[in-house]
C-alpha angles and dihedrals in degrees: 000000000000136000134173122235112235109220134183112269097026118134120261089252090053094047100083131050122172122204132186101220092218131166114240090345092288114155126219114243113268110258127199116255112257131209125213125202093242130117117255114262130167109330091337128142095001092063093056101034092109133042096287141059122209127220124195115216125190120182133154108264093164131038134036095325097043098111092052091044092057091051090050091049091053089056091053092048093049091048092052091048091050094046093050092049097040093240118196093243092056090049090054089058099032108026095183093057114107108160120339123345113303085345093305119127111232119234125179147189127212128216129188104232093181082211089286118131096213093053092048093049094048092050094046092047088057092047088054096043100039104027099029091233109206091198135014129203143176143104134141085153114064089210087062091046093052091048092050090048088060093045091050093051093047094047096037092233120133117253114203101194123233122204110338125153100179119114087219095067091076092015127061091346096047119131137193090243097051131084132181128199103178132082121264144194098292095047092042091054094044090050102043098032096076090047091053093048091049092047101040103022135233128305097033127155118240133199119199134206104201130183111228103246141072096290095051097043096048096044091049091047092051091049092048093048094051097043091048087067087064094047096261118150133202111237095178138359110198110199116198132179120256109271096019108176096205131034098180097111092047092046092049088059090047092049091053095043099085091233122164094204134030111212107198110200093171117118139207117000089346089065092047094048096044092048092049091049091047087059093045092052094048095248093127089054089060102043144016121263125227126180106200095186106038119225119221110247095009093124091053096042096048094053099237100324090125091067107127092003121132120224139170118228145172095232143356120191097231091070084083085096088068103031120050093198090056089055091051090049094047092051094047093045096047092047091055102037106022100237140073112272120254122212097269089065092044093052092047093050096047093044091055093044091052092048090051089051093050092052090050092047091049091045087221146068089226101130099224090050092050091046091052090051089058090045093059084081093218121171111264133190117244138165090269098046131272118346139167139200121241111235093214099060106004092239117146113237103221141142125277117219121219115207135181122208113251124234109250092244090059097051112113094196139008091268097043093105102144145040114219105237099180142347103217116203112242102225095073093046098059128099119225110283094251097040094099096041102263114175104161101195132220134327094228 
């Protein structure tokens, strides 16, 4: 499988690269174009008038979130390969899938968003205009996810959200044409908060490192709100720009704050760098560290600084002992890519598998029909057990996994970074559908 990285400054001709996502180069049988008695909307039916359907993918392949973006991309690629080949794992999630979606072979293009909303929107607009993308996806930055929400609603093309931790994605910035599978600020706080209170006690003082955009602000707010119920107070909230090269001034304020616990909300390389510098400046000798929204690869990248640290996450590979589909995914992913999947890849895979199922259930790529299939709220298989999407805000109701970094002496393999402390059911973690101001808009 090949794809071409879309970089800033490339020519228009060089911007797009489609790729079939096939196994062993095998081609799906050519199918006759079909016509449905539905009015044209968005890129439908033009985008599925032939034997293929195109998906636009935008992930950060450069910048502070690049490592996580690559993991997410691998999940998308594996899902497309499995959908096109009719893999057994896809059939477990989408039983009506044979090969392709509604018999259409999936092709895709990849854009480097660099975690910048404008770049993601421009690339996806071209995928829609030039390739008639029937669905778009991507994220890793919630600012990108929110921007793509708005693009999807305007263009009437489904947006299946990639990594996005902001409450706003399915809150005040929700749209009819957007769906999110992964956990987010509210559910992270509601899951890890009780663990923190049990471990550290009531009435503690917290210091926050917060990235200055929608993800950071909403995750920090959710943590503050929950911990306040146990008498915790915020002694400092240090807000830094995305991609900050140096956290010394912020960490000096943290060190002098008298905090008992440092809650690092930073993500990607920002989380790695700020955690490393917190250790260098002696902050972690003064207070405990918690990562409320776990960052894929942070344990590896920080060289053991996650030992004994609690974190909330979407997925951790050792849950395969409890969930057979997780085991199937882990084995397929590791065989293809040579490492255990992190949660960016899991979210990408499951999001695509659910979208394929909704198209099959609707019997159509017509966007309103696919949206209404999601909005039935039916129970769906996933890698973490049964889940469902809420019709009111299009948020998947799914478990949050609490992990604790293992001591090096207890690791059974080089990727055995965490113990799973608890798998917290999703239903009790969710806010009411309208609590964050979701008004999704119209179908047409």
